[in-house]
N, C-alpha and C positions, 0 to 999 in steps of 0.2 A: 202968297202963295208960299206955306213951310216950305223952307228949306234947310236941309241937314247934311253936312258934310264930315265924312270920316278922313281921319289920320289915325296912323300907325299902323300896326301889324309888322307881318314879316315871318322870317322863318327865326327859329331858336332850338336848339339840342333841348331835349327832356330837363327837365329841373331849373330849365331857363326862366325868364321873366319877359315880359312883352305891357306895352301899355296901348290902348287905342282910347282915340279922343273923337269925339261927337259933336262940332259946334255946327249950333240953330243958330236962326235968321227967320226975322219976316214972320214971328209968331210971340204974343208974350209967354216966354220960358216959363216963369213961375206958375202958370196955371196948366202945365200939361205936364203929365203922366210920361216919364221917358224909362225905354228898356234898352237890354240888350239882348240879341236876338243870335242864335248860329245853326246852322245847316253843313252837315258835311254830307257827301258823294253817298248818294243811298239811303239817307237817313231823312227823319224827318226836320223841319222845322224845328228848335227848342228854348224857349225863352231861357235867359241865363242869368239876367239878375233885372231887376226892377227896379226904382228910386221915385217917390212920390214928390209933387211941384216944391214940398218947400225942402226935399233933401230930410226929413224926421225919419223916414220910412224906409227901408231897404230889402229886398228879398231877392232870395239865391235859391238856384237848383240843387237839388243837395250833392251833384258829384263835383260842386265847384265850391262849396262853402270853408272855407279856412283859408282860403288859393285865391281867390278874386275877390274885389273891391271895387261898387260900383259907384261913384262918388257926381255930383254935382255944382258949377260954381254960377250961381245965379248971376250972379255981376257979371260976371263972361258970357251967360249963355253955353256955356261949353259942359257934357256930360263925358267922365271918363270912366275906364275899364282897367284896374292894375289886373294884370296876371300874371301871379306868382308860381313856382312850381310847376310850371306847364305839362303835362304829357301829351301822348300822342293821341288821344282820344280828345284832344282839346283843337286838333287839328281842324279847321270848318273855315267856312267865309261867314264874319260875322257882321250884325247889320244893327243900328241903333234905329229905334222908332219912336215915336210920338203921338200922344193923342192928348186932347184934353178933357180933362177932368172934369166932367159936368156936378152939381148936385145930384149928392142923391146916390152917388155912381164911386169905385171901388179901384183903384191902379191895378188889382190885383185879377181884376175882371175884365175890363175894358178890352174891346176889338183896338189893336193900335190903326191906324191909320194913316200916318208920315211915317217914310223910311228912307233912311240911306243909301248910299250907293255900294255901303257893301266894303270888306276890309279882308284878304285874307290872312289867316293867321294859319303855319305851318311848323310842325312842332316834329324835331326826328327823335329816333328814339336811340 
């Protein structure tokens, strides 16, 4: 059974930084697309960043480009989200997600099947 365990997050003032981590187990980490999503109160869940199984390709929602960096350590089976220059609009519950990349599919279009437990990020202005 796929397991994703998140750590990091917390509260920070605007302009500050936080780092989220997602430790994966019980699946072939190097064959799965990984991503970070977030959901703020009263808003729909949005994909913040995604990364390919080989870590060669990463993509970001426009609002975080240049501020957030997604990465993965295949050997350690861990994914990270480094968040810099945070602002109040980044306040949300953040979730890591994983899904197997089947032949002929793309990480940008797959439906994520497995989810972490979520971690709160709160940015005060």
